[in-house]
N, C-alpha and C positions, 0 to 999 in steps of 0.2 A: 619449589613452590611451597608456600606455607599451607596450613590447613584450614585457613579462614573460609575460602570458598567451599571447600569439601564439607566443613561442618554446617554452613548455612544450607547448602544443597540438601544435605542428608536430613536435616530437621524438617525441610519443606516436604520431602517425600515420606518419612517416617511418622511425622506429627503435623500433617497439614493443617488441622484445625487451630492448633496453638499458633503455628507460623503465621497464618492469615488473621487470627485474632489480634496478634501484635501488631500486624501491618495496619489493621483497621482502626487502631488507636490514633493514627496519624491524620485521620480525615474528620470532617465535622459531621456529627449525627444529631438530628433533632431528638432521636431516641436510639440509644446504642443497642445493637443486636445482642440478644442473649443466646440465640441459636447461630452457630457459626456455619455448619454444614448439615443439610437435610439430605440423607442418602437413601430415603425410603422408596423412591420410585426411579431407579435407574432406566435409562441414562439421563433422565431429568433431574439433575442435581440442583439444589438451591443453596446459594451462599447468603449468609446474613439475613435470613428469612424474615425476621421480625424488626429488622433495623428501619429507621425512617430518616431520610436525608433528602438532598437536592443537588443535582449536577452543577447548576449555575451558582448556587451558594458556595460550593467548593472551589469553583473556578475564580470567582471575583469577590463576593461579600466577605468571605473568611479572611482574605488578606487585607481587606479594608478595615475589618474589625481589629485586625492585629497591627493597625497603624502604618500599613504600606501602601494606602491608597494613591500616594503621589509617584509611586514607582511606575516605569513603563511597563505595560502588560503586552502591548502589541506594536510592532513596527512594519509599517506597509511601504513597499517600494515597487513601483512599476517602471521599469525601463522603457516600456512600450509607450506609455502616455506621459511619462515625466512626473507622475504624481508621487509625492512622499509624505508620509504623516505618522505621527506617534501618538498612542493612546495610553494614558495612565490606567491603573485599575479603576479609579474613581470615574474617569471619563468614559471608559468602556462600559462600566456598570450603568451609567446614566443612559447611554444610547441603548443598552440591552433592555433595560427595565422599561424604557419608553416604547420600544418595539414590542415587548411583551404585552404592554397595555394596548397597543394597537391590534395585537392579535385577539385580545379579550373583547375589544370593541367589536370585531368581526365575528364573534361568536365561538372562537376557538376555546376549547376547554381542556382539562386533563384527560389525557388519553387520545385526543384526536390527532390526526396525521397531518403533517405539513410537508409538501414537497418543496425542495430548495433546489432551483436550477440556476446556479450563478456562477460568474467568473471569480477570479481570485482578487476580491476587493474586500474591505473591511465590513461592508454591509452583509456579506456572506457569513462571516463569523458572528455578527450581531444576531442574524436570523436564527443560526443554530442555537446560540445561548439564550435568546428569547424564548424559543420553544422549550428548552430545558427549564427556564425559569417557571413557567406555568404548567409544566408537566406534559405538554404536548410532544408527540413523538415525531421527530424529524426524519425525513428520507431525503438525503442530498443525492441528486443526480448529476453527474459530470456536465458541465455547461457545454453545450454544443453536441450532446448526445443525439442521435437520430430520434425523429418524432416517434416512430413506432416503438422504440425502447422506452421513451419517456411515457407514452401512453400506457404501456403494459404495467408500468410502476404506479401510474395513477390508478389503474384498475385493481391492482393487487393490494395496494395499501388503503384504498377508498379514501384518499386524501380529501381534506375539507378545503384546504387553501394551497394555491401555488405561488411561491415566492421566486421572481426571476428578475432579470435586468434586460436592458434593450440590446446589449451585445456583449461579446467577449473580443479579446485581441489575440491574434496568433502573430508570429513574426511575418510582416508583409501582407497580413490580410485581417479583415474584420469579420467575425462570425455574428451574423444577425440572429439573435435568439427569438424574436417575436414570431417570425414565420414558422419556426420549429415548434414553438409552444402552441401557436394557433392550430397547426396540423395535428399535434398530439392531443389536444383537447377535442378536436373533431374525431379522431380515430378512438378515443377512450369511450367505453360503455359508462363508466362512472363519470359524473360531471362535478368538477370543484366548484364550490360556491362563489369563490372570490380568486382574483389574481392581483398580487401586489407586484408592481414593476418598478425597478430602480432605473431612472433615465440617466444614462451616462452622457456627460457633457459632449455636445456636438454630435450626438447619435440618438436624439430623442425620437420616439415613435409615437403614433397616435393610439390613444386607448378608448376602448369602447365601454362607456359607462352603461350601467352601474356595476357590471360584474368586474371590470377592470379598473384598478385605481393605481395612482402613482404612490411611490414610497413616501413622498412628502404628505400626500393627501391622507394616507393611512395614519400618519402621525398627527394630523391637524388638532384632533381633540384628545389624543391619547394621554393617559396619566401614567406616572411611574408605578410600577407594579412589583410587589414583594414576591419572593420565592414561594412555591406551593410545597407543602411537605409530601414527600413521595416514599412509598414503600420500596425497599431495597430491590424487590424483584419485579417492580414494574419497568417497562422498557423505556430506555433513553432515546434510541434510534433504531431505524431499519436501514440497512445498506444492502442494496440488491448486487448480486453477481449473477452472471449469466448461467443459466442452468443447462444440462444436456438435453432436457426435454423441450426446450424452447421457452418454457415458463421461467422467469427469473427467480432466483432463491433469495429470500429476504432474510438476511443475517440479522438477528436482533441482539441487543446488548442490555443486560439488566443494570440498573442504576448503581446500586451499592458496590457490587464487585468491580464494575468498571472503574469507579473513582478510586478504590483501595488499590487495585492492581496498577493502574497507569501512573498514580503518584509514586508508588513503590518503585516503578521502573526508572523514573528520571534520575534518581541518584544511584541506584544499585547497578543498572545496566549502563547508563550514559554518563554518570558521574557529574550530574548537573545540579547545582545549588541555586538558592533563591536569587543571588545576585548575578547569575550568569546569563548571557545572550546565546539562545538556542535557535538553530534554524533547521526546519525540515523543508527541503526543496521537493515538495510534491504538490498535489492539488486536493482541496477539500473534498472532491468527489470520490476519492479513494480512501481506503482504510488509513493509509499512512497520514493523509491530511486530516482525518478525523482524530486520530490518536495523538499525532505528534506535531500537527500545526496548531490545533485548537485545544484539545482537552488536557493531555498529560502536562505540557509546559505551564498552562494556567492553573490546573490543580497544584502543581509544584510551587507556583508563585514567582517563576522567573519571567524573563522577556522572550517572546516568540516573534519570529520574523514571517511575514506574509509577502511573498514574492510573486508578482505577476510577470513572468519573464521565462526564458529558456536558458539552458546552459551554453547554447551557441545561437547567434543570430539576434540577440537582444543586448548590445548590438553585435557582440563578438565572443570569441571563446574565453574572454576574460571576465565574464559576467558574474561568475560565482566568486572569483577572487576579489572583485570589486565589493560585492555585498559583505563578505567576510571582513574585509579591511574597513569599509565604511562604518560597520556597526560593532566592531570588536567581537565577532561571533566566536564563541568557544568551540562548539561542535556543530558540525553538519551531518544531516541524515538525508541521503538521496538514493536513487537507483544506480546500479552499476551502468546502465545504459547511458545515463547522463555523463558519466566520465569517459565512457567509449567515445561519445560524441565530441568531447572536449579533446581527447587524445587524438582522434581523427583529424580534427581542425588545426590543432597545435601541438603536434607530437613532440616538439622540443621544449614546450613550456615557456614560450616567449613572453605570452601575456602575464604569466605568473609573476615574472620579475618585476612588473610595474607596481605591485601593490604590497602593502605591509600586512603580513599575516602572523605578526609575533604573538597575537593573543590566541591564535588557533591551536587547539589541543588534539582534536581527534575527528576522524571521518568515519561514519557508519554507513554501510551499504546494505541494501535489501530490496527485495521485489523480484529479482531474478538472480541465478547463481552469479557471483563475481568470480570471473576467470583470474587465475593467479598473475597473468601478465598485466592486467589492468591493475590489480592491487599493487604489484611491485612498481608499476609506472608512477601510481599516485603516491606511494611511500617515498620514492626518490624525488618526486617533485615537491611534495608538501612537508617531508621530514617530520611526520607526525604518525601515530598508530592509524592504520586503515583496517576497519573491522567488518568483515562480511558476517551478517547475522541473518537468521531465518525466521519468518512468521508468515501468518496468513490473515486473509480477511476474517476468517472464522474466529481466530484467536484475539485479534486486535493488539497483540503485543508479542514480543520475541518468544519463540519456542527454544531457540538456542543462540548463544552469543557469547562474546567475551565480555563478562560482566565487570566493566572498568571501575565501577564505583565500589566493588567488593575486593576484587584482586585482579590485577592485569596479568593475563596469561599469554604464553607464547603464541604466535601466530603460525598455524600450519596451512600453507597456501593451498587453496581449494576446499578448505573445510570451513564450516559456519560455527566452528568452536564447539562448546559443550552445552548440553541442555541447561537452560535457565531454571533456578529454583522455582518449583511448582509443577515442572513438566517431567514425567517419568517416561523417557523415550526408549523405544524398543524397535528392533528390526525383525520383522517376520517374513519368513521364506514362503514360497508359493505352496509348500506342503504343510503350511499352518504352524511350523516349528520356529522357535526362536533362533535366529542366526547368531553364529559365533562372531567374534571380532573380525572385521574386514569382509565379512560375507555380505553379499548384496541382497536386498529384499525391500519390502515395503516398509516404510517408516510410519510408526503408529505411537499413540501416547496412551498410557494407561489411564483409565477413568478412575475418579472423577477428574475433569479438566480444572485447572486452577480458576480463581475468580477472574472476571473480566473477559472471559471467553464467551463463546455463544451457547445460551442454555437450550435454544431451539431455534426453528426457523418460523417466520411470521405466518401464523395460521396453517402451519404445515408439520405438525409434531411427527407424524408418521413418516413423512419425507426425511426428516431430520434423522430419525432412527434408522430408516432403511439406507439412506445415502452415506451416513458417517458412521453408524454405531454398530452395524449388523455383520460386516464381513469378518470381523475378527472380535470374537466375544470378550466384552470388557475393555475394549480399546477404542480410541478415536482414530480412524483411517484418515491420514493427511493427503492421500493421493500423491505423495512424493516418494521417490525411490532413492535408496543409497545404502550406506553402511556406517557402522560405528567402529572406530579403531580400538586398538588395545589401551589407548590412553583416555577413552571416552569422548574422543572428538567426533562430531557428526559430519558426514560428508553427503550433502544433497546433490545427487548426480543428475536427477531429471524427474519429471512428473512421471507418474506410473505409466501413462500411455506413451512416453518417450523412451521406454525400454524397448530396443529393437531385438529381434530374434533372427540371427543370421546362421543358417544351416544348424539350428538347435542351440547356438551359443547365445545366451542373453548379454547384450552389450548396452552400455549406457551412452547415450548421444553426449551427455555432459563430459564424460572422459575423453571422447574424440575432440570435442570443442576446446577442451583444455589444451590438447596438443596443438591445434590449429592456431590458437591464441598466441602461442609462443613464437610463431613466426614473425620476424621483425618488420614485415611489411603489412601484417594483418591488423586492422583496426577492431573488427568484430566479426563473428561468424555464427553460423547456425548449422547443426547437422540434423538430419532426419532420415527415417528408414522408408524407403519406397519398395513397392510390391516387386517381388521377383520370383518367377516360376520355379526356378532351380533351388534357390537358397531361402525362399520365404520373403526375406527382406534384405535389401542392401542399403548401406548408409552412403548418403551424398553430402558434400559439404558446400555451403554457400558462403563466400568470402567477401567482406568489404574492406578495402585497402585504405591505409593512412593517406593523408594529403600529401602530395608531393613525391610519391613513390614512382621511380622511373624504370624499375625492372619490368619486363613484359609479362602479361598475365600468364601465358603458357608455362613460363619458367617458374613463376610463384606457384601455380597449381601443381606442378611435378614435384616441387620442394615439399609442399604441404602434404602430398600423398606419401612421399618417401618418410616424412617425419612420423606420420601415423603408423606407417609399416614398422618403423624402427621402435617406436615406444609402445605400441599396443600389440602389433604383430599381424601376420598375415590372416589371423582368424577374423579380424575385422572386415576383411574383403572390401577395404576402402580404395576405391579406384577412380572416384569422381569428386574433384574439387573446382567449383565454378566461381570465377570472380564476377561480382555483380556491383551495381552502383550503391544500392541500399537495400535493407531489409524491411519487410513489412512488420509493423509493430502496433500494439495497442497504444493508446494515449498514455498509459502509465509506463510504457517502455518494454512490455514484455514481447518477445519475438513470437509471431504467429506460426509456430512450427506446424501445428495441426492443419491449418489452412493451406500452407505450402505443400504438405504431403498429400492432401486431396487433390491439388492442382497436378502434381507430379503424377499421381496415379490415374488422373483423368477421370475423377469421379465428382458427382455433384457436390458443391459446397454453398453454404449460405455465407454472404457478405457479413463479416464480423462487425457487430454494432460498435465495437470499442476501436476499430481500426483508425490509425492516425491519418492515413492518406490511402483511400481506395485505389487510386491509380497505380500504386506500387504492385499490386497483384497482377495487373496486365504486364508490367514490366517483367515480373518473375516468370510469368507463363512464357513469355518471348524468349527469355534466356533459357529456360528448359527446353523449348522447342529447338533452338539453335544448337543446343548442345545434346540433342537426340535422347533427352531424358523423359519427356512426357510420355505417358502411357507405357513406361518401362515394364515389361511383364513377359 
């Protein structure tokens, strides 16, 4: 390996101000910052404090000013509706500036909050950028989220306007948004002044004037609106994550650092240039959608794909290959669970052979740990690098990755590669001492965090400080656990609360899952610790099989148990592996291990608002009862 990556990383840690000063030269400023980092009030650090810029200008106007207005900015493809469209930078700017004018006509001004509750349609992107254009703070809520969760976000943000659509589509079903929104508005103590609703063709709904108006009506007298000058430390958006107290945490993003960092990542992490086609198969309701469907690719000036579909079922397990082939996608970023779903439905890759993926160069996975078996399966099928990288809603961009635009590093299966420039990652043990190579502990990042991360929580500075910055002095606590090896590779083994204690031995559920995933019949799995009077906790494995497996479940369970015994040892006390039909997940693909654990321990649990299908929890409970696992203790 050459020294290129090492030199760049070292500079970012030893001289962060100059490193991020240079990166800031690549974005548009109305007024360039003279102060790069203000460290006077830790942990509330400020990047580019006196800079003045605008998110939407950097995403659209800048490229038009540079003569690239006729280049495609956005490709929309919905296999569910059959709708397809392309928007040049000039066309997208026209739509965005008109919607910004519509917001202004409704009294929205700089600093006001706008809730966006929409499906994966171009109007959702227009709404986000329209807010950014006039300095309004958007808060995107995943379309189809439960009414009480939407209400809590309305209340916390004190939103002035709510932008929605008549419905969203899932494979085989329509999600009617209007009843969900009506209920949320009824539940919320804070009342929005207006609702703008986009009517989807064939699914129009009745609106109650004057508070509720259609998308078209909102635009009827709207004028094109220019970008508002924004201070670097003003907020671009609020993105809520579920909090442990029941009150959602409003992750905020400051404007200047957000633009600088995300634009830097497109070339340096993903090796994407202005003429490339980029696709992030996520949803705008999640952080990946914010960062890598909308903002980063548009800051870079490349073409981004907006896909209203699923990896399987729209219409089949070849959906991803079709999009890559149809639009000559260079790189795809998605969640490991998407590839596990494809592998489960089409383990031999028969759909893959139908399409031309000759322009495809790399696959990036994040959102949950990518097990080595899934990575190897994808590598063998695609014949391109498959890169597991690690980041969080709080950071908005990768903490660790193979930075393919700087220097391609070797893959270590099960590792999320090395810390990205800007992140000084450490492992701290329970006794508050720094871990040695390969020692397990809490993963932390030395402060200050780089630009583009979260400077605080919405209206909750103290919560920000106590939740994230207090347990380890001078460090951000990621709430992930793992180790760093002798080569600097980071191994994310589990969330902190997924470390289980078996008779005094701290074991990672991720390590056991890694072994189970190697079984040739296993499509995906989850391991969790359940209460045990003798040993404190015992691990159990839940296993979903690949399509077409003809071996009986009991044999597979015994083989999986023996594999764990052989590779981890008797210390794991792993004696239960249950074959189930499907795992409960959030809509973004994360397995709900904590909820399953509560069901197994027979303790009260709250229905997770992000769950993809609540009926799965009843299935899991029945599986646990049949296998005499429920209330094990």
